[in-house]
C-alpha positions as a Markdown table, in Angstrom:
| # | Residue | x | y | z |
|---|---|---|---|---|
| 1 | Met | -2.9 | -56.1 | -6.1 |
| 2 | Tyr | -0.6 | -53.1 | -6.4 |
| 3 | Gln | 2.5 | -55.3 | -6.7 |
| 4 | Leu | 0.9 | -57.4 | -9.5 |
| 5 | Val | 0.0 | -54.2 | -11.4 |
| 6 | Lys | 3.5 | -53.0 | -11.0 |
| 7 | Ala | 5.0 | -56.3 | -12.2 |
| 8 | Thr | 2.7 | -56.5 | -15.3 |
| 9 | Lys | 3.5 | -52.9 | -16.2 |
| 10 | Ala | 7.2 | -53.7 | -16.0 |
| 11 | Leu | 6.7 | -56.5 | -18.5 |
| 12 | Ser | 4.9 | -54.2 | -21.0 |
| 13 | Asp | 8.2 | -53.1 | -22.6 |
| 14 | Glu | 10.4 | -55.0 | -25.1 |
| 15 | Thr | 13.6 | -53.7 | -23.6 |
| 16 | Arg | 12.7 | -55.0 | -20.1 |
| 17 | Leu | 11.5 | -58.4 | -21.6 |
| 18 | Arg | 14.9 | -58.7 | -23.3 |
| 19 | Met | 16.7 | -57.8 | -20.1 |
| 20 | Leu | 14.8 | -60.5 | -18.2 |
| 21 | Asn | 15.8 | -62.9 | -21.0 |
| 22 | Leu | 19.4 | -62.1 | -20.3 |
| 23 | Leu | 19.1 | -62.3 | -16.5 |
| 24 | Leu | 17.4 | -65.7 | -16.8 |
| 25 | Gln | 20.7 | -66.9 | -18.2 |
| 26 | Arg | 23.0 | -65.4 | -15.5 |
| 27 | Glu | 23.8 | -62.4 | -13.3 |
| 28 | Cys | 24.8 | -59.4 | -15.3 |
| 29 | Cys | 26.3 | -56.0 | -14.6 |
| 30 | Val | 24.8 | -52.9 | -16.2 |
| 31 | Cys | 27.7 | -52.7 | -18.7 |
| 32 | Glu | 27.0 | -56.2 | -20.0 |
| 33 | Val | 23.4 | -55.4 | -20.6 |
| 34 | Met | 24.5 | -52.2 | -22.4 |
| 35 | Gln | 26.8 | -54.2 | -24.7 |
| 36 | Val | 24.3 | -56.9 | -25.5 |
| 37 | Met | 21.4 | -54.6 | -26.2 |
| 38 | Asn | 23.5 | -51.7 | -27.6 |
| 39 | Ile | 21.8 | -49.2 | -25.3 |
| 40 | Ser | 23.0 | -46.3 | -23.1 |
| 41 | Gln | 23.9 | -46.7 | -19.5 |
| 42 | Thr | 21.0 | -44.4 | -18.6 |
| 43 | Arg | 18.5 | -46.5 | -20.5 |
| 44 | Ala | 19.9 | -49.8 | -19.1 |
| 45 | Ser | 19.9 | -48.6 | -15.5 |
| 46 | Arg | 16.5 | -47.0 | -15.7 |
| 47 | Asn | 14.9 | -50.3 | -17.0 |
| 48 | Leu | 16.8 | -52.5 | -14.7 |
| 49 | Ser | 15.6 | -50.3 | -11.8 |
| 50 | Leu | 12.0 | -50.7 | -12.9 |
| 51 | Leu | 12.4 | -54.5 | -13.0 |
| 52 | Tyr | 14.0 | -54.4 | -9.5 |
| 53 | Asp | 11.2 | -52.2 | -8.1 |
| 54 | Ala | 8.7 | -54.6 | -9.6 |
| 55 | Gly | 10.2 | -57.4 | -7.5 |
| 56 | Phe | 11.8 | -59.5 | -10.3 |
| 57 | Leu | 15.5 | -58.7 | -9.6 |
| 58 | Lys | 18.1 | -58.8 | -6.9 |
| 59 | Leu | 20.7 | -56.1 | -6.8 |
| 60 | Arg | 24.2 | -56.7 | -5.5 |
| 61 | Lys | 26.7 | -53.9 | -5.3 |
| 62 | Glu | 30.4 | -54.3 | -5.2 |
| 63 | Gly | 32.2 | -51.0 | -5.1 |
| 64 | Leu | 31.0 | -49.1 | -8.1 |
| 65 | Trp | 29.7 | -52.2 | -9.8 |
| 66 | Ala | 26.0 | -53.1 | -9.8 |
| 67 | Tyr | 25.1 | -56.7 | -10.5 |
| 68 | Tyr | 21.5 | -57.8 | -11.2 |
| 69 | Ser | 20.2 | -61.3 | -11.0 |
| 70 | Ile | 17.0 | -63.4 | -10.7 |
| 71 | Asp | 16.6 | -65.7 | -7.7 |
| 72 | Gln | 13.4 | -67.6 | -8.5 |
| 73 | Ser | 13.5 | -69.4 | -5.1 |
| 74 | Ser | 13.0 | -66.0 | -3.3 |
| 75 | Leu | 10.3 | -64.6 | -5.6 |
| 76 | Glu | 6.6 | -64.5 | -5.0 |
| 77 | Pro | 4.9 | -67.4 | -6.8 |
| 78 | Tyr | 3.1 | -65.0 | -9.2 |
| 79 | Leu | 6.4 | -63.5 | -10.3 |
| 80 | Val | 7.8 | -66.9 | -11.0 |
| 81 | Ser | 4.8 | -67.7 | -13.2 |
| 82 | Leu | 5.2 | -64.4 | -15.0 |
| 83 | Leu | 8.9 | -65.2 | -15.6 |
| 84 | Asp | 8.1 | -68.6 | -16.8 |
| 85 | Ser | 5.7 | -67.1 | -19.3 |
| 86 | Val | 8.3 | -64.5 | -20.4 |
| 87 | Glu | 10.9 | -67.3 | -20.9 |
| 88 | Ala | 8.4 | -69.4 | -22.9 |
| 89 | Gly | 7.3 | -66.5 | -25.0 |
| 90 | Leu | 10.9 | -65.5 | -25.9 |
| 91 | Lys | 12.1 | -69.1 | -26.5 |
| 92 | Asp | 12.0 | -68.8 | -30.3 |
| 93 | Asn | 12.2 | -65.0 | -30.6 |
| 94 | Pro | 15.1 | -64.1 | -33.0 |
| 95 | Ala | 16.1 | -61.0 | -31.0 |
| 96 | Ala | 16.1 | -62.9 | -27.7 |
| 97 | Ile | 18.2 | -65.7 | -29.3 |
| 98 | Gln | 20.7 | -63.1 | -30.6 |
| 99 | Asp | 20.9 | -61.4 | -27.2 |
| 100 | Lys | 21.8 | -64.7 | -25.6 |
| 101 | Ile | 24.6 | -65.2 | -28.1 |
| 102 | Arg | 25.9 | -61.7 | -27.5 |
| 103 | Leu | 25.8 | -62.2 | -23.8 |
| 104 | Glu | 28.3 | -65.0 | -24.1 |
| 105 | Lys | 30.8 | -62.5 | -25.5 |
| 106 | Ala | 30.0 | -59.5 | -23.2 |
| 107 | Arg | 32.7 | -58.3 | -20.9 |
| 108 | Arg | 32.6 | -56.3 | -17.7 |
| 109 | Leu | 34.2 | -53.0 | -18.5 |
| 110 | Gly | 35.5 | -51.8 | -15.1 |
| 111 | Pro | 34.7 | -49.0 | -12.7 |
| 112 | Arg | 32.6 | -47.0 | -15.1 |
| 113 | Cys | 30.2 | -49.9 | -15.2 |
| 114 | Gln | 27.5 | -49.0 | -12.7 |
């Protein structure tokens, strides 16, 4: 039950819901999340870390770069159900739609992106 509580707490924040919306589209590095959401590196990393700890995300490191993604095939079934609900809930949300548009233009910035 502890993991379920952790997962639902992770979903109780607009920033983290918007991040999941991005990561449901594709793998992102921290700097792309920062650009799309216009937030600091600290805020982006802290919230991505909470989603990772809750079991939603995979982390891949390549040098100084940190890449986050969602692999639904490796998630617990209850996490997949929660992600499906997040995706459905954000489908027509104006902020989530704008985030997806900005994600298409986001660029990886280089070594300072961690």
